[in-house]
N, C-alpha and C positions, 0 to 999 in steps of 0.2 A: 151496480156493475153486472150483476147476474141478469137482470131483465134486459139490459142492453145486449148482452151476449146471446140470450135466448131469442130475442126478437131478431137479431142478425142471423142466427143459425136457421131460424124458420124461413129465411129467404131461400134456403135450398129447396124447400117444398114449393115455393112460388116459382122458382126457376124450373123445377121439374114440371109444373103445370103448363108453363109457357112452352117448354120444349115438346111436351106431349101434344099440345095443340098444333105446333108447327109440324110435327111428324105424322099428323092425321089420326091420332088416337080419338076415337068417338067421345064426344063431350060427356056423355053419360058414364063413361069408364074412367075419365081422368082422375077423379078423386080417389077411386079405388086403387087405381094404378099408383098414384103418388103415395098413398098410405102403405102400400106394399113395398115400395122402394125406399122410403125415408122414415127413419125414427130417430129421435134425439133423446138420449138418456143423460140426464143431469146427475152427476155424482155429488150428493149433498149430505155428507156423512153426519152433519150436526142437526139435520132437519128434525128428528125425533126429539132431541133434547131441547131444541128451540121451541117446538110446539108445546112441550110440557113445562117450560120455564116459568118461573115466577116473575121474571123481568118483562115488563110490557114491550120493550124493544125487541127482545128475542122472539116473543109471540107474534109481533108485527112482521118480523122477517119471515117466519114460517107462513104467516097469512099471505105475504107477498109471493112466496113460492107456490102456494095453493092457487092464488089468482092466476099466475102464469100457467099452471097445469090446466085450469079451466079455460083460459083463453086459447090455448093451443092443444086442446084435448085430443085431437086426432093423432098428433105425432110426438107429443112430449110426454116423457116418463121421468119420475124422480127416484133414484136409488139412494138408500141411506142405510146406516148401520144402527141396529137397535140392540141394546143390552137389556135382557130380561132376567134379572137376578144372576148375573154371571154367565148367561148363555147368550151368545151373540148371533144375530141374524142379519142378513142382507135382504132388504125389503125393496120391492119395485112397486111404485104407486103409479096409477093412471086414472084417467077420467073417461067414462063412456061419452063420446061425442054426441050421441043422440039423446041420452037422458040426463046428461051432466052429473051423473051419479059417480061418486069417488069410489075407486076400487083398489084393493091390494091385488096386484097381478101375480106376484111371486113372493114367497118368504122362504128363504134358503138358510138352513142352520149352518153356522160356520164353526170350525174346530177350535176357535178362540178369538181373541180380539184381533181383527185384521189390521189395526193401525199400530204396528210394532216399530216401524221405522219412520221415514219421512212421510208426513201427512198426505201430501198431494198425490204421489204416485200409488200410495196404499189405498187411498180413497178411490182412484180410478180402478185399481185392481179389484176391489170389492164390487164395483159396478159392471165391470166388463163381462161378467157371467150372464148379463141380461142383454148383451148386444147380439144382434143376429145379422145374417147377411154375409156376403163375400168380402166386404170392405168396411173398415172401421177407422174413423178419424177421431183423434183426441186433440183437444185444444184447452187453453187456459181460460179462466172465467173473464179475463180482461180483454178478450179479443172481440172484435165486432165483424160484421160481414156486410158487404154491399151486394146488391143484386147482380151487378156485372161480374163480381168475383164468383158468385154462385153458378153463373152460366159456364165458367171454366171447369167446373167439376167433372162434367161429362168427358171432356178431353183428358183431364187428369186420370180418370179411371181407365182410360185406354192404356195408360202406362203400366197397368197391372197384368197385362197379357204376357204369357210366358212364365218365366221363373223369377218374377219380381215379388218381393215380400214386404218391402218398406220403401215408401216414397216420401220425400220431404216436399212440403208445399206450404207457403205462408198462409 
């Protein structure tokens, strides 16, 4: 389910490339332009536990997340919670798209366990500190994306002009 969601969301990057071409952005600048405009942060709170687990199934899931990180190295980041002897950190992982080298981009010490209530929103809260830019979209893991839907995002973002703070969009 996660890989389908990630692959679908990466269509935003493809849509931005097509729109940049249509608008006359020089071909040599398109990749840099898209990378500056689009980043996808996956909040995967259990990633660290899965990576260290004794269960083969858990380690396989962590490996699948790593495979996605390498496949979409330019735009995909993974945020997770790490408990180091009772000290909690929110960690953002990335991959250098040129060297394919894994990188810890940020490691932020938290005042305690961030998962004190319902898991999903708390997981998103711990990852939102790594989001940048003017607009932020959140979605559940079971959602997919079609390229045609990704083309609509530009028009949707026009709805943020003025005093608009929250827009609903399927």
